[in-house]
C-alpha positions in Angstrom: -29.1 -7.8 15.5 -26.3 -9.1 16.8 -23.3 -7.1 18.3 -19.8 -8.3 17.9 -16.5 -6.9 18.0 -15.0 -5.2 14.6 -12.5 -7.9 13.3 -10.6 -4.8 11.6 -8.8 -4.1 14.9 -5.7 -6.0 15.6 -6.2 -8.0 18.7 -9.8 -8.8 17.4 -8.4 -10.0 14.4 -5.7 -12.2 16.2 -8.2 -13.6 18.7 -10.4 -14.3 15.9 -7.9 -16.4 13.8 -6.3 -18.1 16.4 -9.5 -20.4 16.3 -8.6 -23.2 14.1 -12.2 -24.0 12.6 -12.3 -19.9 12.0 -8.8 -19.8 10.0 -10.0 -22.8 8.1 -13.5 -21.2 7.0 -11.6 -17.6 6.0 -8.8 -19.5 4.7 -10.8 -22.0 2.8 -13.2 -19.1 1.4 -10.2 -17.1 0.0 -8.5 -19.8 -1.6 -11.2 -21.2 -2.7 -10.1 -24.5 -1.7 -10.7 -27.0 1.1 -8.4 -26.4 4.0 -8.0 -29.4 5.6 -5.5 -28.6 8.1 -4.2 -25.1 9.4 -1.0 -23.8 12.0 -0.3 -20.7 13.1 3.5 -20.7 12.4 6.0 -18.7 14.6 5.6 -14.9 13.7 8.5 -12.9 15.0 7.6 -9.7 12.8 3.7 -9.3 13.7 3.2 -6.4 16.3 6.6 -6.8 17.3 7.3 -2.8 17.3 4.1 -0.8 17.5 6.2 2.5 16.6 5.4 3.2 12.9 3.5 -0.3 12.2 0.5 -0.1 10.7 0.1 -3.3 9.3 -0.3 -6.8 11.4 0.5 -10.1 10.1 -0.4 -13.9 10.7 1.3 -16.5 8.8 -0.1 -20.1 8.6 1.0 -23.1 7.4 -1.7 -25.1 5.8 -2.7 -28.5 4.0 -5.0 -28.1 1.1 -6.9 -30.3 -1.2 -6.3 -29.7 -4.9 -9.1 -30.3 -7.7 -7.4 -33.9 -8.1 -8.1 -34.7 -4.5 -4.2 -34.6 -3.3 -3.2 -32.5 -0.4 -0.6 -30.2 -0.8 1.2 -28.1 1.7 1.3 -24.2 1.0 2.4 -21.3 3.4 -0.1 -18.4 3.9 1.2 -15.0 4.7 -1.8 -12.4 5.8 -1.4 -9.1 6.1 -4.3 -7.1 7.5 -4.0 -3.2 7.6 -6.7 -0.3 8.1 -4.4 2.5 7.1 -3.0 3.4 3.9 0.4 1.9 4.1 3.3 2.3 1.7 3.8 -1.2 -0.5 7.4 -1.3 0.4 6.4 -2.0 3.9 4.6 -5.5 2.4 7.7 -6.4 0.6 10.0 -5.9 3.4 7.5 -8.7 5.3 7.5 -11.0 2.3 11.2 -10.7 2.0 11.2 -12.2 5.6 9.7 -15.4 4.2 12.1 -15.4 1.6 14.8 -15.4 4.0 13.5 -18.1 6.6 15.0 -21.5 6.5 11.9 -23.1 8.2 10.1 -22.5 4.7 12.3 -24.8 3.0 10.9 -28.9 2.5 12.6 -30.8 5.2 13.4 -33.7 3.0 14.1 -31.8 -0.2 17.4 -32.3 -1.1 17.1 -29.2 -3.9 16.2 -27.3 -1.1 12.9 -26.2 -2.7 10.4 -23.8 -0.7 7.3 -24.8 0.4 4.9 -22.8 -2.0 3.3 -19.4 -0.7 0.1 -17.3 -1.2 0.0 -13.7 0.6 -3.4 -12.4 1.6 -3.8 -8.6 1.8 -6.8 -7.3 3.9 -7.1 -3.8 3.2 -9.0 -1.1 5.1 -8.7 1.3 2.5 -9.4 1.2 -1.6 -6.6 0.6 -4.2 -6.4 3.1 -6.9 -9.6 2.7 -9.3 -9.8 -1.1 -9.1 -13.8 -1.8 -8.2 -13.7 -5.4 -7.7 -13.8 -5.9 -3.9 -11.7 -9.3 -4.1 -9.0 -9.4 -6.5 -6.6 -12.7 -7.2 -3.3 -12.0 -8.9 -2.0 -15.8 -10.3 1.0 -16.6 -11.9 1.2 -17.9 -15.4 4.8 -18.6 -17.4 5.4 -17.6 -20.9 7.9 -18.4 -23.7 9.6 -15.8 -26.0 6.6 -15.6 -28.3 4.5 -14.8 -25.2 2.7 -18.1 -25.8 1.5 -19.8 -22.2 3.5 -22.7 -20.8 1.8 -25.6 -19.3 3.8 -28.6 -20.0 6.0 -29.4 -16.8 4.0 -26.6 -14.8 3.6 -26.2 -11.8 7.2 -26.9 -11.0 8.7 -26.8 -7.3 11.7 -24.7 -8.7 9.4 -22.1 -10.2 7.0 -22.0 -7.1 9.6 -21.2 -4.9 10.5 -18.0 -6.8 7.1 -17.0 -7.3 3.6 -16.7 -5.4 -0.2 -15.9 -5.7 -1.7 -13.1 -4.1 -5.0 -12.2 -3.3 -6.3 -8.6 -2.4 -9.4 -7.7 -0.6 -10.6 -3.9 -0.2 -12.8 -4.3 2.9 -14.3 -0.4 1.9 -15.8 -2.1 -1.4 -17.6 -4.8 0.4 -20.7 -3.1 1.1 -22.7 -6.2 2.2 -22.9 -7.3 -1.1 -22.8 -11.2 -1.1 -22.3 -12.4 -4.6 -20.2 -15.6 -3.7 -19.1 -17.9 -0.5 -15.9 -15.6 0.1 -18.2 -12.4 0.4 -20.4 -14.1 2.3 -17.5 -14.8 4.9 -15.9 -11.7 4.5 -19.1 -9.6 5.3 -18.2 -10.2 8.9 -15.8 -7.4 8.1 -18.1 -4.7 6.7 -17.1 -1.2 8.1 -20.8 -0.3 6.6 -22.0 -2.1 9.9 -19.9 -0.2 12.4 -21.8 1.2 15.3 -20.7 4.8 16.7 -17.4 4.1 18.8 -16.3 1.7 15.4 -15.6 -1.0 18.1 -18.5 -3.0 17.4 -20.5 -4.0 14.4 -24.2 -4.6 14.5 -24.5 -7.7 12.0 -28.3 -9.2 11.3 -27.6 -13.0 12.2 -30.6 -14.3 10.8 -29.0 -13.8 7.5 -26.4 -16.4 8.1 -28.8 -18.7 9.9 -28.2 -21.7 7.7 -24.3 -21.3 7.7 -23.3 -22.6 10.7 -19.6 -21.5 10.0 -20.2 -17.6 9.5 -22.7 -18.5 12.8 -19.4 -19.6 14.5 -17.5 -16.7 13.6 -20.3 -14.6 14.7 -20.0 -15.8 18.1 -16.4 -15.7 18.6 -16.9 -12.2 17.8 -19.5 -11.7 20.1 -17.1 -13.4 23.1 -14.7 -10.9 21.9 -17.0 -8.0 22.3 -17.5 -8.8 25.7 -13.9 -9.2 26.7 -12.9 -6.8 28.8 -9.1 -7.3 28.2 -9.9 -7.1 24.4 -12.0 -4.3 24.8 -9.2 -2.3 26.5 -6.3 -3.6 23.9 -9.0 -1.9 21.0 -8.8 1.5 23.2 -4.9 1.5 22.9 -5.2 0.8 19.2 -7.8 3.5 19.1 -5.5 5.9 20.9 -2.3 4.6 18.8 -3.9 4.7 15.5 -5.3 8.3 16.2 -1.9 9.5 17.1 -0.6 8.1 13.9 -3.6 10.1 12.1 -2.7 13.1 13.7 1.1 12.8 12.8 0.2 12.1 9.0 -1.6 15.1 9.0 1.0 17.3 10.4 3.4 15.6 7.5 0.6 16.1 5.0 0.2 20.2 6.1 3.9 20.4 6.2 4.4 18.6 2.8 1.5 21.2 1.6 3.3 24.2 2.9 6.7 22.7 1.4 5.0 22.3 -1.7 3.6 25.9 -1.9 7.1 27.4 -0.7 8.7 25.8 -3.7 6.0 26.9 -5.8 6.6 30.5 -4.8 10.1 30.2 -5.1 9.6 28.4 -8.4 7.7 31.7 -9.9 10.6 33.9 -8.0 13.3 32.2 -10.2 10.9 32.0 -13.5 10.7 36.1 -13.0 14.1 36.7 -12.1 15.1 34.3 -15.1 12.8 36.8 -17.7 14.1 39.8 -15.7 17.6 38.6 -16.9 16.6 37.8 -20.4 14.9 41.3 -20.6 18.6 42.7 -19.4 20.5 40.7 -22.3 18.2 42.2 -24.8 18.6 45.3 -23.7 22.2 44.9 -23.6 22.5 43.3 -26.7 20.3 46.2 -28.5 22.4 48.9 -26.5 25.7 47.2 -28.5 24.0 47.0 -31.8 23.5 50.9 -31.3 27.0 51.6 -30.2 28.6 49.5 -32.6 26.3 51.5 -35.7 26.9 54.9 -34.4 30.8 54.0 -33.8 30.6 53.1 -37.3 29.5 56.4 -38.5 32.4 58.1 -36.6 30.3 59.4 -33.9 32.4 60.7 -30.7 32.0 58.4 -27.7 30.9 61.7 -25.8 27.8 62.1 -28.3 27.1 58.1 -28.2 26.8 58.4 -24.2 24.4 61.5 -24.2 22.5 59.8 -26.8 21.6 56.4 -25.5 21.5 57.6 -21.6 24.9 55.8 -20.6 28.2 57.2 -19.2 31.3 57.5 -20.5 32.8 54.4 -18.8 29.7 52.0 -20.0 30.6 53.5 -23.7 34.5 52.8 -23.3 33.1 49.1 -22.1 31.2 48.8 -25.3 34.2 49.7 -27.0 36.6 47.5 -25.5 34.4 44.5 -26.4 35.0 45.3 -30.2 
């Protein structure tokens, strides 16, 4: 059994993906294509501000080999989070790619953007989707709903749309049905030790896979690195503070919801009381009108209906 650093931690994940061989192995498995070359791109947005930030992002430029053997340059935006984070933040990071002039083909007079794939490594589940890995791919259709294939792919279309890969880490559960799940098993949180900073993995399961063994060795190095362990402690404190804050927010929202429910109930009761009073008033008006039509004096009407003289006179004024 091998004890390795938990790659769900930002600092460990960064240390892992900085290694070119590891990046090629993981990205090739995700894309289901051979990544021939990969370069981590300058990224001013990942971890630049830890206050309220629960997403860690790394951008790559990669040359991949297509089915026909040709090489294609693509951008890969890889975002990892272990908290349930609002999708708006993912969208905000995605927008930085479209706004970045460096993501335009240098020699392209049309200014087409380099095709992009977004990868989301989630430390939480997404709704009722049970598949641990979800591929969201683009297709083009005409007005009648027929798929358009002639002229596709097209650089203009590729500049404006992109494919996505969503990985639900909690749904991996040690299952290995394909190459990607075999590689991603190093993220399986079912293997966490008591302190969550390390995983215990049976390395004999990967004895025949030199690439995964290389990943495990790098994670083992991270587990013995005092600087990385210190940074993991900092992350624990940071996310503990976030969870505490979120718990307080949830409790506050619950109290506000309960107060709103009480106010709504009180308003309903007041509306019902007002309705009853309006009905009583309508009945009194009808009684006064009937008695007046029979020439009954106002004093007798007041005494009979339990009203005072002013109230009867008010009814008379309305007639």
